[in-house]
C-alpha positions as CSV (number, residue, x, y, z in Angstrom):
1,M,137.7,148.1,153.9
2,W,134.0,148.0,154.5
3,V,131.7,149.7,157.0
4,A,129.6,147.1,158.8
5,Y,126.9,147.0,161.5
6,V,127.1,144.0,163.8
7,K,124.2,142.8,165.9
8,I,124.4,140.0,168.4
9,V,121.2,138.4,169.7
10,P,121.1,135.7,172.4
11,I,119.3,132.4,171.7
12,K,117.7,131.1,174.8
13,Q,118.0,127.5,176.0
14,N,114.3,126.7,175.4
15,T,114.9,127.2,171.6
16,H,115.2,124.1,169.3
17,L,118.6,124.0,167.7
18,D,117.4,122.4,164.5
19,T,114.9,125.3,163.9
20,V,117.6,127.9,164.6
21,L,120.2,126.2,162.3
22,N,117.7,125.4,159.6
23,N,116.9,129.1,159.4
24,I,120.4,130.2,158.9
25,E,121.0,127.4,156.3
26,N,117.8,128.2,154.3
27,P,118.6,127.3,150.7
28,D,116.4,130.2,149.5
29,K,118.7,132.7,151.2
30,T,122.1,131.0,150.6
31,E,122.1,130.2,146.9
32,K,121.1,126.6,147.7
33,M,123.7,126.4,150.5
34,L,126.6,127.4,148.2
35,Y,127.9,129.9,150.8
36,V,127.4,128.0,154.0
37,T,130.4,126.9,156.1
38,G,131.3,125.9,159.6
39,Y,134.1,126.4,162.1
40,M,134.9,123.4,164.4
41,C,131.6,121.9,163.1
42,S,130.0,121.0,159.9
43,P,126.7,122.4,158.5
44,E,125.5,118.8,157.9
45,T,126.1,117.8,161.5
46,A,125.8,121.2,163.3
47,V,122.7,120.3,165.4
48,E,124.6,117.3,166.9
49,D,127.9,119.3,167.1
50,F,126.2,122.2,168.9
51,K,124.4,119.8,171.3
52,V,127.7,118.5,172.6
53,V,128.6,122.1,173.6
54,Q,124.9,122.9,174.7
55,A,125.2,121.0,178.0
56,K,128.1,123.1,179.0
57,A,126.4,126.3,177.9
58,M,123.2,125.5,179.9
59,K,125.2,125.1,183.0
60,K,126.7,128.6,182.6
61,G,123.5,130.5,182.0
62,N,120.3,130.6,180.0
63,N,121.9,131.3,176.5
64,L,122.1,128.3,174.2
65,A,123.8,130.2,171.4
66,H,124.0,133.6,169.7
67,H,122.8,134.9,166.4
68,I,125.2,137.4,164.8
69,M,124.2,139.5,161.9
70,I,126.6,141.6,159.9
71,S,125.2,144.3,157.6
72,F,127.4,146.1,155.1
73,S,126.5,149.5,153.7
74,T,124.9,149.4,150.3
75,D,127.6,152.0,149.3
76,D,130.2,149.3,149.7
77,P,129.6,146.5,147.1
78,I,130.7,143.2,148.5
79,D,130.9,139.7,147.0
80,Q,130.3,136.4,148.7
81,E,133.9,135.5,149.2
82,S,134.7,138.9,150.7
83,A,131.6,138.7,153.0
84,I,132.8,135.2,154.2
85,E,136.3,136.5,154.8
86,A,135.1,139.6,156.7
87,A,132.8,137.4,158.9
88,Q,135.5,134.8,159.6
89,E,137.9,137.5,160.6
90,L,135.3,139.0,163.0
91,M,134.7,135.6,164.5
92,K,138.4,134.9,164.8
93,Q,138.9,138.1,166.7
94,M,135.8,137.9,168.9
95,Y,135.1,134.2,169.4
96,P,138.2,132.1,168.5
97,N,137.1,129.1,170.6
98,N,133.5,128.9,169.6
99,Q,131.8,126.6,167.1
100,Y,129.8,128.4,164.5
101,I,127.9,128.1,161.3
102,L,128.3,131.0,158.8
103,A,126.0,131.6,155.9
104,I,126.0,134.4,153.3
105,H,122.4,135.4,152.8
106,N,121.3,137.0,149.5
107,D,117.6,137.7,150.3
108,R,118.1,141.4,150.6
109,E,119.6,144.2,148.5
110,Q,123.0,143.7,150.0
111,L,124.7,140.4,150.8
112,H,124.9,139.8,154.6
113,P,126.6,137.2,156.7
114,A,124.5,135.4,159.3
115,I,126.2,133.4,162.0
116,K,125.0,131.1,164.8
117,K,127.6,130.4,167.4
118,T,127.7,128.3,170.6
119,A,127.3,130.2,173.8
120,A,130.2,128.3,175.5
121,A,133.7,128.3,174.1
122,L,135.3,124.9,173.5
123,G,137.9,123.8,176.0
124,L,137.3,126.8,178.2
125,N,135.2,127.3,181.3
126,S,133.1,130.1,179.8
């Protein structure tokens, strides 16, 4: 069991999706995209996949997506597979109907999952 800090930041509708998603998929932070995955979308087509949901999100408010950062304590060593598993479990519990891209970043002392999720849930009026 790990101790983690979770921060959720809204991404406003005037933000360009390709810029946002390129940042999370940055090969310099993700071991050349080795630890990048998607849920109900693909990292390769995420911009187009998110745009399908974007129209719905824009009608519901001014948030296009959300950036979720998970930080683990440096006292709790964690490997890439465990970080992915912990992040996927968090998303399953909090946002089971949202598309997201998940990347494990290694540009700091401790591995940390970074997630971009759609603001609107698929198949729901939220």
